VMD Tcl script that builds the backbone (N, CA, C; Angstrom):
set m [mol new atoms 261]
animate dup $m
set s [atomselect $m all]
$s set {name element resname resid chain x y z} {
  {N N MET 1 A 122.598 121.306 39.649}
  {CA C MET 1 A 122.463 122.722 39.572}
  {C C MET 1 A 123.228 123.406 40.689}
  {N N ALA 2 A 123.274 122.782 41.884}
  {CA C ALA 2 A 123.952 123.399 43.013}
  {C C ALA 2 A 125.442 123.549 42.750}
  {N N LEU 3 A 125.985 122.691 41.904}
  {CA C LEU 3 A 127.412 122.780 41.604}
  {C C LEU 3 A 127.746 124.035 40.811}
  {N N HIS 4 A 126.743 124.672 40.209}
  {CA C HIS 4 A 126.975 125.835 39.366}
  {C C HIS 4 A 126.549 127.148 40.020}
  {N N GLN 5 A 126.270 127.154 41.315}
  {CA C GLN 5 A 125.898 128.381 42.006}
  {C C GLN 5 A 127.080 129.349 42.019}
  {N N GLN 6 A 126.774 130.636 41.905}
  {CA C GLN 6 A 127.818 131.648 41.896}
  {C C GLN 6 A 128.494 131.799 43.250}
  {N N ASN 7 A 127.720 131.836 44.334}
  {CA C ASN 7 A 128.255 132.033 45.684}
  {C C ASN 7 A 127.755 130.942 46.621}
  {N N PRO 8 A 128.288 129.724 46.502}
  {CA C PRO 8 A 127.813 128.651 47.381}
  {C C PRO 8 A 128.245 128.906 48.824}
  {N N ALA 9 A 127.438 128.450 49.767}
  {CA C ALA 9 A 127.800 128.554 51.182}
  {C C ALA 9 A 129.023 127.683 51.447}
  {N N PRO 10 A 129.952 128.151 52.266}
  {CA C PRO 10 A 131.147 127.354 52.555}
  {C C PRO 10 A 130.786 126.007 53.183}
  {N N GLY 11 A 131.380 124.945 52.678}
  {CA C GLY 11 A 131.145 123.608 53.210}
  {C C GLY 11 A 129.866 122.950 52.726}
  {N N PHE 12 A 129.176 123.572 51.784}
  {CA C PHE 12 A 127.916 123.035 51.274}
  {C C PHE 12 A 127.988 122.788 49.784}
  {N N VAL 13 A 127.279 121.767 49.353}
  {CA C VAL 13 A 127.005 121.534 47.938}
  {C C VAL 13 A 125.493 121.463 47.863}
  {N N GLY 14 A 124.879 122.547 47.458}
  {CA C GLY 14 A 123.418 122.628 47.483}
  {C C GLY 14 A 122.931 122.572 48.911}
  {N N LEU 15 A 122.079 121.591 49.232}
  {CA C LEU 15 A 121.578 121.419 50.594}
  {C C LEU 15 A 122.402 120.438 51.413}
  {N N ILE 16 A 123.479 119.922 50.846}
  {CA C ILE 16 A 124.290 118.927 51.546}
  {C C ILE 16 A 125.463 119.617 52.225}
  {N N SER 17 A 125.512 119.468 53.544}
  {CA C SER 17 A 126.631 119.986 54.316}
  {C C SER 17 A 127.720 118.920 54.322}
  {N N ALA 18 A 128.920 119.314 53.976}
  {CA C ALA 18 A 130.025 118.351 53.893}
  {C C ALA 18 A 130.661 118.075 55.242}
  {N N GLY 19 A 130.305 118.806 56.282}
  {CA C GLY 19 A 130.991 118.638 57.557}
  {C C GLY 19 A 130.112 118.728 58.778}
  {N N VAL 20 A 129.166 117.812 58.938}
  {CA C VAL 20 A 128.323 117.780 60.131}
  {C C VAL 20 A 129.062 117.004 61.214}
  {N N SER 21 A 129.216 117.610 62.373}
  {CA C SER 21 A 129.894 116.978 63.499}
  {C C SER 21 A 128.859 116.446 64.489}
  {N N PRO 22 A 128.782 115.121 64.673}
  {CA C PRO 22 A 127.819 114.573 65.624}
  {C C PRO 22 A 128.067 115.066 67.052}
  {N N VAL 23 A 129.330 115.264 67.403}
  {CA C VAL 23 A 129.653 115.751 68.744}
  {C C VAL 23 A 129.104 117.163 68.933}
  {N N GLU 24 A 129.281 118.013 67.939}
  {CA C GLU 24 A 128.774 119.381 68.029}
  {C C GLU 24 A 127.245 119.406 68.078}
  {N N VAL 25 A 126.613 118.562 67.282}
  {CA C VAL 25 A 125.152 118.477 67.289}
  {C C VAL 25 A 124.660 118.042 68.666}
  {N N ALA 26 A 125.307 117.015 69.240}
  {CA C ALA 26 A 124.914 116.529 70.568}
  {C C ALA 26 A 125.127 117.605 71.624}
  {N N GLN 27 A 126.247 118.314 71.560}
  {CA C GLN 27 A 126.512 119.376 72.537}
  {C C GLN 27 A 125.471 120.486 72.446}
  {N N ASN 28 A 125.062 120.847 71.238}
  {CA C ASN 28 A 124.026 121.868 71.079}
  {C C ASN 28 A 122.697 121.405 71.670}
  {N N ALA 29 A 122.343 120.135 71.433}
  {CA C ALA 29 A 121.095 119.595 71.980}
  {C C ALA 29 A 121.147 119.552 73.502}
  {N N ILE 30 A 122.299 119.191 74.048}
  {CA C ILE 30 A 122.466 119.143 75.503}
  {C C ILE 30 A 122.324 120.539 76.101}
  {N N GLU 31 A 122.940 121.527 75.468}
  {CA C GLU 31 A 122.826 122.909 75.957}
  {C C GLU 31 A 121.365 123.362 75.959}
  {N N ASP 32 A 120.629 123.032 74.901}
  {CA C ASP 32 A 119.214 123.394 74.835}
  {C C ASP 32 A 118.415 122.706 75.943}
  {N N ALA 33 A 118.664 121.414 76.151}
  {CA C ALA 33 A 117.948 120.650 77.176}
  {C C ALA 33 A 118.300 121.168 78.571}
  {N N ARG 34 A 119.568 121.467 78.801}
  {CA C ARG 34 A 119.982 121.989 80.110}
  {C C ARG 34 A 119.340 123.349 80.375}
  {N N SER 35 A 119.263 124.191 79.341}
  {CA C SER 35 A 118.623 125.509 79.503}
  {C C SER 35 A 117.152 125.350 79.875}
  {N N ALA 36 A 116.470 124.415 79.217}
  {CA C ALA 36 A 115.060 124.170 79.527}
  {C C ALA 36 A 114.907 123.677 80.962}
  {N N CYS 37 A 115.804 122.814 81.405}
  {CA C CYS 37 A 115.746 122.307 82.777}
  {C C CYS 37 A 116.062 123.400 83.795}
  {N N MET 38 A 117.009 124.258 83.477}
  {CA C MET 38 A 117.344 125.361 84.381}
  {C C MET 38 A 116.139 126.284 84.557}
  {N N ARG 39 A 115.429 126.551 83.462}
  {CA C ARG 39 A 114.241 127.408 83.554}
  {C C ARG 39 A 113.131 126.731 84.352}
  {N N THR 40 A 112.975 125.418 84.172}
  {CA C THR 40 A 111.866 124.697 84.800}
  {C C THR 40 A 112.181 124.270 86.231}
  {N N TYR 41 A 113.376 123.658 86.423}
  {CA C TYR 41 A 113.714 123.066 87.715}
  {C C TYR 41 A 114.717 123.878 88.534}
  {N N GLY 42 A 115.379 124.832 87.903}
  {CA C GLY 42 A 116.381 125.623 88.618}
  {C C GLY 42 A 117.754 124.985 88.635}
  {N N SER 43 A 117.889 123.793 88.099}
  {CA C SER 43 A 119.193 123.136 87.982}
  {C C SER 43 A 119.119 122.091 86.870}
  {N N ALA 44 A 120.297 121.637 86.463}
  {CA C ALA 44 A 120.372 120.616 85.410}
  {C C ALA 44 A 121.631 119.795 85.624}
  {N N PRO 45 A 121.567 118.494 85.367}
  {CA C PRO 45 A 122.752 117.664 85.564}
  {C C PRO 45 A 123.814 117.950 84.508}
  {N N GLU 46 A 125.033 117.652 84.854}
  {CA C GLU 46 A 126.153 117.775 83.915}
  {C C GLU 46 A 126.075 116.597 82.935}
  {N N VAL 47 A 126.275 116.863 81.670}
  {CA C VAL 47 A 126.226 115.830 80.641}
  {C C VAL 47 A 127.528 115.871 79.859}
  {N N HIS 48 A 128.118 114.725 79.632}
  {CA C HIS 48 A 129.377 114.639 78.896}
  {C C HIS 48 A 129.157 113.913 77.577}
  {N N VAL 49 A 129.795 114.399 76.533}
  {CA C VAL 49 A 129.734 113.772 75.217}
  {C C VAL 49 A 131.091 113.145 74.949}
  {N N TYR 50 A 131.081 111.872 74.602}
  {CA C TYR 50 A 132.312 111.172 74.270}
  {C C TYR 50 A 132.307 110.864 72.784}
  {N N GLY 51 A 133.364 111.197 72.122}
  {CA C GLY 51 A 133.463 110.952 70.691}
  {C C GLY 51 A 134.543 111.822 70.101}
  {N N ASP 52 A 134.864 111.565 68.875}
  {CA C ASP 52 A 135.906 112.312 68.177}
  {C C ASP 52 A 135.319 113.627 67.680}
  {N N PRO 53 A 135.736 114.763 68.266}
  {CA C PRO 53 A 135.170 116.047 67.845}
  {C C PRO 53 A 135.561 116.437 66.418}
  {N N ASN 54 A 136.558 115.771 65.854}
  {CA C ASN 54 A 136.992 116.077 64.484}
  {C C ASN 54 A 136.272 115.243 63.428}
  {N N PHE 55 A 135.488 114.244 63.860}
  {CA C PHE 55 A 134.763 113.397 62.912}
  {C C PHE 55 A 133.585 114.174 62.342}
  {N N THR 56 A 133.448 114.185 61.035}
  {CA C THR 56 A 132.316 114.815 60.369}
  {C C THR 56 A 131.820 113.908 59.249}
  {N N PHE 57 A 130.609 114.149 58.804}
  {CA C PHE 57 A 130.064 113.407 57.677}
  {C C PHE 57 A 129.158 114.329 56.870}
  {N N ALA 58 A 128.869 113.934 55.652}
  {CA C ALA 58 A 127.980 114.718 54.792}
  {C C ALA 58 A 126.536 114.400 55.165}
  {N N TYR 59 A 125.720 115.434 55.221}
  {CA C TYR 59 A 124.324 115.250 55.603}
  {C C TYR 59 A 123.488 116.321 54.928}
  {N N ILE 60 A 122.262 115.977 54.563}
  {CA C ILE 60 A 121.356 116.947 53.958}
  {C C ILE 60 A 120.998 117.983 55.010}
  {N N PHE 61 A 121.199 119.246 54.682}
  {CA C PHE 61 A 120.972 120.327 55.635}
  {C C PHE 61 A 119.511 120.716 55.657}
  {N N LEU 62 A 118.868 120.440 56.758}
  {CA C LEU 62 A 117.513 120.916 57.026}
  {C C LEU 62 A 117.626 121.647 58.359}
  {N N PRO 63 A 117.416 122.938 58.381}
  {CA C PRO 63 A 117.681 123.720 59.593}
  {C C PRO 63 A 117.123 123.088 60.858}
  {N N ASN 64 A 117.984 122.859 61.790}
  {CA C ASN 64 A 117.663 122.374 63.137}
  {C C ASN 64 A 117.081 120.964 63.193}
  {N N LEU 65 A 117.050 120.233 62.092}
  {CA C LEU 65 A 116.479 118.891 62.134}
  {C C LEU 65 A 117.281 117.975 63.048}
  {N N ILE 66 A 118.584 117.924 62.847}
  {CA C ILE 66 A 119.410 117.037 63.673}
  {C C ILE 66 A 119.354 117.479 65.125}
  {N N GLU 67 A 119.409 118.799 65.365}
  {CA C GLU 67 A 119.343 119.293 66.732}
  {C C GLU 67 A 118.026 118.902 67.392}
  {N N SER 68 A 116.929 118.988 66.648}
  {CA C SER 68 A 115.623 118.620 67.200}
  {C C SER 68 A 115.567 117.142 67.529}
  {N N ILE 69 A 116.091 116.328 66.651}
  {CA C ILE 69 A 116.103 114.880 66.889}
  {C C ILE 69 A 116.956 114.548 68.098}
  {N N SER 70 A 118.061 115.257 68.292}
  {CA C SER 70 A 118.945 115.020 69.427}
  {C C SER 70 A 118.402 115.623 70.711}
  {N N PHE 71 A 117.685 116.743 70.607}
  {CA C PHE 71 A 117.183 117.456 71.781}
  {C C PHE 71 A 116.154 116.630 72.549}
  {N N ILE 72 A 115.258 115.967 71.847}
  {CA C ILE 72 A 114.171 115.242 72.508}
  {C C ILE 72 A 114.704 114.157 73.445}
  {N N PRO 73 A 115.609 113.257 73.020}
  {CA C PRO 73 A 116.130 112.264 73.972}
  {C C PRO 73 A 116.921 112.913 75.110}
  {N N SER 74 A 117.642 114.000 74.830}
  {CA C SER 74 A 118.394 114.683 75.881}
  {C C SER 74 A 117.442 115.233 76.935}
  {N N LEU 75 A 116.384 115.870 76.486}
  {CA C LEU 75 A 115.412 116.438 77.412}
  {C C LEU 75 A 114.718 115.342 78.213}
  {N N LEU 76 A 114.363 114.248 77.551}
  {CA C LEU 76 A 113.711 113.141 78.251}
  {C C LEU 76 A 114.616 112.538 79.309}
  {N N SER 77 A 115.887 112.321 78.991}
  {CA C SER 77 A 116.792 111.701 79.957}
  {C C SER 77 A 117.031 112.625 81.143}
  {N N ILE 78 A 117.153 113.923 80.890}
  {CA C ILE 78 A 117.345 114.870 81.995}
  {C C ILE 78 A 116.068 114.950 82.832}
  {N N GLY 79 A 114.908 114.961 82.168}
  {CA C GLY 79 A 113.640 114.973 82.902}
  {C C GLY 79 A 113.471 113.730 83.760}
  {N N LEU 80 A 113.825 112.571 83.233}
  {CA C LEU 80 A 113.745 111.330 84.012}
  {C C LEU 80 A 114.691 111.369 85.198}
  {N N HIS 81 A 115.846 111.974 84.999}
  {CA C HIS 81 A 116.812 112.113 86.090}
  {C C HIS 81 A 116.182 112.907 87.239}
  {N N PHE 82 A 115.516 114.011 86.917}
  {CA C PHE 82 A 114.905 114.832 87.949}
  {C C PHE 82 A 113.699 114.136 88.581}
  {N N CYS 83 A 112.946 113.372 87.807}
  {CA C CYS 83 A 111.834 112.616 88.387}
  {C C CYS 83 A 112.343 111.602 89.390}
  {N N HIS 84 A 113.453 110.970 89.059}
  {CA C HIS 84 A 114.064 109.984 89.953}
  {C C HIS 84 A 114.530 110.660 91.245}
  {N N ILE 85 A 115.116 111.853 91.133}
  {CA C ILE 85 A 115.599 112.570 92.325}
  {C C ILE 85 A 114.439 112.986 93.211}
  {N N ARG 86 A 113.338 113.422 92.605}
  {CA C ARG 86 A 112.177 113.868 93.389}
  {C C ARG 86 A 111.495 112.723 94.135}
  {N N ASN 87 A 111.550 111.518 93.577}
  {CA C ASN 87 A 110.854 110.375 94.205}
  {C C ASN 87 A 111.723 109.665 95.150}
}
mol reanalyze $m
mol bondsrecalc $m
mol representation Tube
mol addrep $m
Protein backbone atom coordinates (compact mmCIF):
# COMPACT_ATOMS: atom_id res chain seq x y z
CA MET A 1 0.00 0.00 0.00
CA ALA A 2 2.87 2.39 0.77
CA LEU A 3 4.02 2.12 -2.83
CA HIS A 4 0.75 3.76 -3.92
CA GLN A 5 0.80 6.82 -1.63
CA GLN A 6 0.18 10.11 -3.40
CA ASN A 7 2.87 12.12 -1.56
CA PRO A 8 5.45 9.75 -0.05
CA ALA A 9 8.14 11.24 2.18
CA PRO A 10 11.45 11.58 0.32
CA GLY A 11 13.71 8.57 0.88
CA PHE A 12 10.92 6.47 2.39
CA VAL A 13 8.83 3.55 1.25
CA GLY A 14 6.08 3.43 3.85
CA LEU A 15 7.86 3.20 7.21
CA ILE A 16 11.16 2.08 5.68
CA SER A 17 13.83 4.74 5.35
CA ALA A 18 16.12 3.97 2.43
CA GLY A 19 19.05 5.98 3.77
CA VAL A 20 19.85 5.63 7.47
CA SER A 21 23.42 6.71 8.20
CA PRO A 22 24.96 4.97 11.23
CA VAL A 23 27.55 7.75 11.51
CA GLU A 24 24.84 10.41 11.64
CA VAL A 25 22.83 8.42 14.19
CA ALA A 26 25.94 8.01 16.38
CA GLN A 27 26.79 11.71 16.10
CA ASN A 28 23.26 12.67 17.16
CA ALA A 29 23.43 10.33 20.16
CA ILE A 30 26.83 11.73 21.13
CA GLU A 31 25.53 15.31 20.93
CA ASP A 32 22.60 14.37 23.18
CA ALA A 33 24.88 12.62 25.70
CA ARG A 34 27.37 15.51 25.70
CA SER A 35 24.53 18.01 26.28
CA ALA A 36 23.30 15.96 29.25
CA CYS A 37 26.83 15.84 30.67
CA MET A 38 27.33 19.58 30.17
CA ARG A 39 24.13 20.26 32.11
CA THR A 40 25.04 17.81 34.89
CA TYR A 41 28.84 18.05 35.17
CA GLY A 42 29.66 21.32 33.41
CA SER A 43 31.90 19.58 30.88
CA ALA A 44 31.94 16.60 28.54
CA PRO A 45 34.72 14.67 26.83
CA GLU A 46 35.32 14.93 23.11
CA VAL A 47 34.01 11.89 21.23
CA HIS A 48 35.03 10.90 17.71
CA VAL A 49 33.06 8.71 15.31
CA TYR A 50 35.02 6.68 12.79
CA GLY A 51 33.23 5.29 9.78
CA ASP A 52 32.12 6.05 6.27
CA PRO A 53 29.70 9.00 6.50
CA ASN A 54 28.30 8.09 3.06
CA PHE A 55 27.31 4.54 4.07
CA THR A 56 23.55 4.12 4.51
CA PHE A 57 21.16 1.22 4.83
CA ALA A 58 17.41 0.65 4.77
CA TYR A 59 15.78 0.55 8.19
CA ILE A 60 12.24 0.62 9.56
CA PHE A 61 11.59 4.18 10.69
CA LEU A 62 10.44 4.41 14.28
CA PRO A 63 10.98 7.97 15.51
CA ASN A 64 14.09 8.25 17.66
CA LEU A 65 14.44 4.49 18.19
CA ILE A 66 17.96 4.23 16.80
CA GLU A 67 18.97 7.46 18.53
CA SER A 68 17.65 6.14 21.85
CA ILE A 69 19.49 2.85 21.46
CA SER A 70 22.70 4.73 20.63
CA PHE A 71 22.24 7.40 23.32
CA ILE A 72 22.21 5.02 26.28
CA PRO A 73 25.71 3.50 25.69
CA SER A 74 27.08 6.97 24.85
CA LEU A 75 25.73 8.40 28.08
CA LEU A 76 26.99 5.44 30.10
CA SER A 77 30.51 5.65 28.67
CA ILE A 78 30.71 9.40 29.26
CA GLY A 79 29.33 8.95 32.79
CA LEU A 80 31.91 6.24 33.52
CA HIS A 81 34.61 8.55 32.21
CA PHE A 82 33.59 11.23 34.72
CA CYS A 83 33.33 8.71 37.56
CA HIS A 84 36.87 7.60 36.79
CA ILE A 85 38.10 11.23 36.81
CA ARG A 86 36.41 11.96 40.15
CA ASN A 87 37.96 8.91 41.86
